[in-house]
C-alpha positions in Angstrom: -11.8 -40.0 -3.1 -10.1 -39.2 -0.1 -10.6 -35.8 2.2 -7.4 -36.0 4.1 -6.7 -32.0 5.0 -3.1 -32.9 5.6 -1.4 -31.9 2.4 2.0 -29.7 1.5 0.7 -27.0 -0.3 4.0 -25.6 -1.1 5.5 -28.6 -2.1 3.0 -29.9 -4.3 2.6 -26.0 -6.3 6.8 -26.3 -6.6 6.5 -30.3 -7.8 4.1 -28.8 -10.1 6.0 -26.5 -11.6 8.9 -28.4 -11.6 6.9 -30.8 -13.6 5.8 -28.2 -16.2 9.7 -27.2 -16.7 10.8 -31.0 -17.7 7.7 -31.1 -20.0 9.3 -27.8 -22.0 11.3 -29.4 -25.3 14.5 -28.2 -26.5 12.6 -26.0 -29.1 10.3 -24.2 -26.4 6.8 -26.2 -27.3 5.5 -27.9 -24.8 4.7 -31.8 -24.5 1.1 -30.6 -24.1 -0.6 -33.3 -23.5 -0.3 -37.3 -23.2 -0.8 -40.7 -21.3 0.5 -40.7 -17.7 1.5 -44.7 -18.3 2.7 -44.6 -21.9 3.8 -40.9 -22.3 1.9 -41.5 -26.0 1.6 -37.6 -26.9 -2.4 -36.5 -27.9 -1.7 -34.4 -30.7 -3.2 -30.8 -30.3 -2.2 -27.5 -29.3 -3.3 -24.4 -27.6 -1.3 -21.1 -27.4 -3.5 -20.1 -24.6 -2.8 -23.1 -22.3 1.2 -22.7 -23.6 1.4 -19.0 -22.2 -0.4 -20.1 -19.1 1.9 -22.6 -18.1 4.8 -20.1 -18.4 2.6 -17.1 -16.2 2.3 -19.8 -13.7 6.1 -20.7 -13.7 6.6 -17.4 -13.5 4.9 -16.3 -10.6 5.3 -19.3 -8.4 9.3 -18.8 -9.2 9.1 -15.3 -8.1 7.1 -15.8 -5.1 9.0 -19.0 -3.6 12.0 -19.6 -5.4 14.0 -22.1 -6.4 12.8 -22.7 -9.8 16.0 -21.3 -11.7 15.8 -24.2 -14.3 11.8 -24.0 -14.8 12.1 -20.3 -15.3 14.7 -20.8 -17.8 12.5 -23.2 -19.5 9.7 -20.8 -19.2 11.9 -18.1 -21.1 12.7 -20.9 -24.0 9.0 -21.3 -24.1 7.9 -17.8 -24.4 10.6 -17.3 -27.1 9.0 -20.1 -29.1 5.5 -18.7 -29.1 7.0 -14.8 -29.6 9.0 -15.8 -32.9 6.7 -18.2 -33.9 3.2 -16.8 -33.5 3.7 -13.4 -32.6 2.2 -10.6 -35.8 2.2 -7.0 -35.4 -0.9 -5.2 -35.5 0.2 -1.5 -35.9 2.4 -0.7 -32.6 0.7 -3.5 -30.9 1.4 -7.5 -31.1 -1.0 -10.4 -30.9 -0.7 -14.2 -31.1 -2.4 -15.8 -33.9 -3.0 -19.6 -33.9 -4.7 -21.0 -37.4 -7.0 -18.9 -38.6 -8.1 -17.0 -35.1 -6.4 -13.9 -32.9 -8.0 -15.1 -29.4 -7.7 -12.1 -26.9 -7.0 -14.9 -24.3 -3.8 -15.8 -26.2 -2.2 -12.3 -26.1 -3.9 -11.4 -22.9 -1.5 -14.8 -21.0 1.0 -14.0 -23.5 1.6 -10.5 -21.9 0.7 -11.7 -18.5 4.0 -14.5 -18.7 6.4 -12.1 -20.0 4.9 -9.6 -17.2 6.1 -12.0 -14.7 9.0 -13.6 -16.2 10.4 -10.1 -16.6 11.0 -9.6 -12.6 13.9 -11.3 -12.3 16.6 -11.6 -15.2 18.3 -9.9 -17.5 15.5 -9.9 -20.0 13.2 -8.2 -18.1 13.2 -4.4 -19.9 12.9 -6.2 -23.2 10.3 -8.6 -21.8 8.1 -5.6 -20.0 8.1 -3.8 -23.6 7.2 -6.9 -25.4 4.5 -7.2 -22.8 2.9 -3.9 -23.3 2.6 -4.5 -27.1 0.1 -7.3 -26.5 -1.8 -5.3 -23.8 -2.0 -2.8 -26.5 -4.0 -5.2 -28.3 -5.9 -6.3 -25.3 -6.9 -2.8 -25.0 -7.9 -2.2 -28.4 -10.5 -5.1 -28.4 -12.5 -3.3 -25.7 -15.7 -2.5 -27.6 -18.3 0.1 -27.1 -20.5 -2.2 -24.6 -17.9 -2.2 -22.0 -16.8 -6.0 -23.0 -13.8 -7.2 -25.2 -13.7 -8.8 -28.5 -12.9 -12.8 -28.3 -11.9 -13.8 -30.9 -10.7 -12.2 -34.8 -11.2 -14.5 -37.7 -8.1 -14.2 -39.6 -9.5 -15.1 -43.1 -11.7 -12.1 -43.7 -10.5 -10.1 -41.0 -14.2 -10.3 -39.3 -15.0 -10.2 -35.6 -16.8 -13.2 -34.3 -19.6 -13.0 -32.3 -18.3 -16.3 -30.4 -17.6 -15.8 -26.3 -15.4 -17.0 -23.6 -16.2 -17.5 -20.4 -12.8 -16.7 -19.5 -11.3 -14.0 -21.6 -12.8 -11.2 -20.4 -11.4 -11.8 -16.9 -7.9 -12.9 -18.8 -8.0 -9.8 -20.4 -8.4 -7.7 -17.4 -5.9 -9.3 -15.5 -3.1 -8.2 -17.8 -4.2 -4.7 -18.0 -3.9 -4.5 -14.4 -0.7 -6.1 -14.1 0.8 -4.4 -17.2 -0.2 -1.2 -15.5 1.7 -2.3 -12.1 4.5 -3.4 -14.3 5.1 -0.3 -15.7 3.3 2.7 -13.8 1.1 3.6 -17.1 -2.3 4.7 -15.5 -3.7 4.0 -18.8 -4.1 0.6 -18.8 -5.4 0.6 -14.8 -8.0 3.3 -15.3 -9.2 0.9 -18.7 -9.4 -2.2 -16.1 -11.2 -0.2 -13.6 -13.8 1.6 -15.8 -14.8 -2.1 -17.3 -14.6 -3.4 -14.2 -17.1 -0.7 -12.9 -19.3 -1.7 -15.6 -19.6 -5.2 -15.0 -20.2 -5.0 -11.4 -23.9 -4.5 -11.6 -24.5 -7.1 -13.9 -22.0 -9.6 -11.7 -20.6 -10.9 -14.6 -18.6 -14.1 -13.6 -20.6 -14.6 -10.5 -22.9 -17.6 -12.0 -19.8 -19.4 -13.5 -17.7 -19.0 -10.5 -14.7 -17.6 -12.9 -11.4 -17.5 -11.1 -10.1 -15.3 -13.9 -12.3 -12.2 -12.6 -11.3 -13.1 -9.2 -8.0 -12.9 -9.9 -8.6 -9.5 -12.1 -10.4 -8.2 -9.2 -7.9 -9.1 -6.7 -5.2 -7.6 -9.0 -7.0 -4.3 -8.9 -7.7 -4.3 -5.3 -4.3 -4.1 -4.7 -3.9 -1.4 -6.9 -6.8 0.8 -5.1 -7.9 -0.6 -2.1 -11.8 -0.2 -2.7 -13.8 -2.0 -0.8 -16.5 -3.0 -3.2 -14.2 -4.8 -5.4 -14.1 -7.1 -2.3 -17.6 -7.3 -2.1 -17.8 -8.2 -6.2 -15.0 -10.7 -5.7 -17.2 -12.0 -2.5 -20.4 -12.9 -4.4 -18.1 -15.0 -7.0 -16.8 -16.9 -3.7 -20.5 -17.3 -2.4 -21.4 -18.6 -5.0 -18.9 -21.4 -5.3 -19.3 -21.9 -1.1 -23.2 -22.1 -2.0 -22.8 -24.4 -5.1 -20.2 -27.0 -4.4 -21.7 -29.7 -7.3 -18.0 -29.2 -9.3 -16.7 -31.4 -6.2 -19.0 -34.3 -7.6 -18.2 -34.0 -11.5 -14.8 -35.7 -11.0 -12.7 -32.7 -12.7 -9.5 -31.6 -11.3 -9.5 -28.4 -13.0 -13.1 -27.8 -11.4 -11.8 -28.1 -8.5 -8.2 -26.2 -8.4 -10.4 -23.0 -10.7 -12.5 -22.7 -7.4 -9.7 -23.2 -5.1 -7.8 -20.2 -7.6 -10.7 -17.9 -7.1 -11.0 -18.2 -2.9 -7.4 -17.4 -2.9 -7.6 -14.5 -5.0 -10.3 -13.2 -2.5 -8.3 -14.5 0.3 -5.5 -12.1 -0.9 -8.0 -9.1 -0.6 -9.6 -10.2 2.8 -5.6 -10.7 4.0 -5.1 -6.6 2.7 -8.5 -5.4 3.9 -7.7 -7.8 8.0 -11.1 -9.3 7.0 -13.3 -6.4 6.2 -15.8 -7.8 4.0 -19.9 -8.1 3.2 -19.1 -11.5 2.0 -17.8 -14.9 2.8 -15.6 -14.8 6.0 -12.0 -15.9 5.8 -12.7 -19.2 8.1 -15.2 -20.1 5.7 -13.0 -19.4 2.8 -9.8 -21.4 4.2 -12.4 -24.0 4.7 -13.6 -24.4 1.4 -10.0 -24.2 0.1 -8.7 -26.7 2.1 -11.4 -28.8 1.2 -11.0 -28.6 -2.4 -7.0 -29.1 -2.3 -7.8 -32.2 -0.5 -9.8 -33.5 -3.1 -7.3 -32.6 -5.9 -4.6 -34.9 -4.4 -6.5 -38.1 -5.7 -5.4 -36.5 -8.9 -1.3 -36.3 -7.9 1.0 -38.3 -9.6 4.3 -39.0 -8.2 6.1 -36.7 -10.5 3.9 -33.7 -9.8 1.4 -33.8 -12.8 -2.1 -34.2 -12.6 -4.7 -35.9 -14.1 -7.6 -34.6 -15.5 -9.9 -36.8 -14.4 -10.3 -40.3 -12.7 -11.4 -42.4 -15.4 -8.2 -41.7 -17.7 -4.4 -41.3 -17.5 -4.7 -37.8 -19.2 -2.3 -35.5 -18.7 -2.5 -31.8 -19.7 -0.2 -28.9 -19.1 -3.4 -26.3 -18.0 -4.6 -29.3 -16.0 -0.9 -29.0 -13.9 -0.8 -25.4 -14.1 -4.1 -25.1 -12.4 -3.5 -27.3 -9.5 -0.1 -26.0 -9.1 -1.4 -22.3 -9.0 -4.4 -23.9 -6.6 -1.9 -25.2 -4.0 0.2 -22.1 -4.4 -2.6 -19.6 -3.7 -3.3 -21.6 -0.1 0.3 -22.0 0.7 0.5 -18.0 0.7 -2.6 -17.9 2.9 -2.4 -20.8 5.1 0.1 -19.3 8.0 -2.3 -16.1 8.2 -4.9 -15.7 10.8 -7.9 -13.0 10.1 -10.9 -12.6 12.1 
């Protein structure tokens, strides 16, 4: 695979979001997964990835602009999700898929609604709805300091199953909801939970980009140096363990680049003050990952899952688009 560091990060990010917008059907569902050559559809669907794709469209549209049609498609997609899969749980709401209530689906639904609320006439309604999903996330907090990750709807029992992603997604939803609504209870809960995870280095060994996102978001509100140090330990592990570059997975590259970018945003805010990896090392690692990632890119803005097949899936596109988006936001900075 090529390792050419000459790429248009902003353009690639926008093309990825435009591709996702085109994949939203008239009814609001995505063409979720398909063969890049034949367009034959793969019959599966994950609501978490549906919501994540809408979240990404909203994020990039808010920052870079020029995605009005894609934003409209994301609004349509969220209406499909909320109308078809949302259930009340007291004053809170959650997303139910089949016999499962997954924490990540409600967290990503809230995140998507928050981003889509930033512009447009539906802003207040989206924020009110997002808060209901975040109230569910908050209700899933357990005495041990983590979240419930899955509830089995057949018997309304808590499943001990754990995801490497949901905790970071839940924390990010809490922080972003606090930032959007100015309600301190969400920020306080996230800060307390992260303080409990910090001594355990939760997320470090799995290179968690979702924890990096959550830490960066919390740092934007609190400015605490310890959060930079925690995120720095995730990034140091990524830099020190580059084996993911050899597993032939576009998402492995993109998710690490997302984590590097979230940490890079923290370095911008601190003007490079850190006990972890320095700016130059972070940017070098991002450029390397994104240069490798271009080998998976298709002419229409989509990304292949790997080089041995022709499968395209909405989360693969979204992670890649957000990785280039993160680099585009940092590439004109010069931090010592």
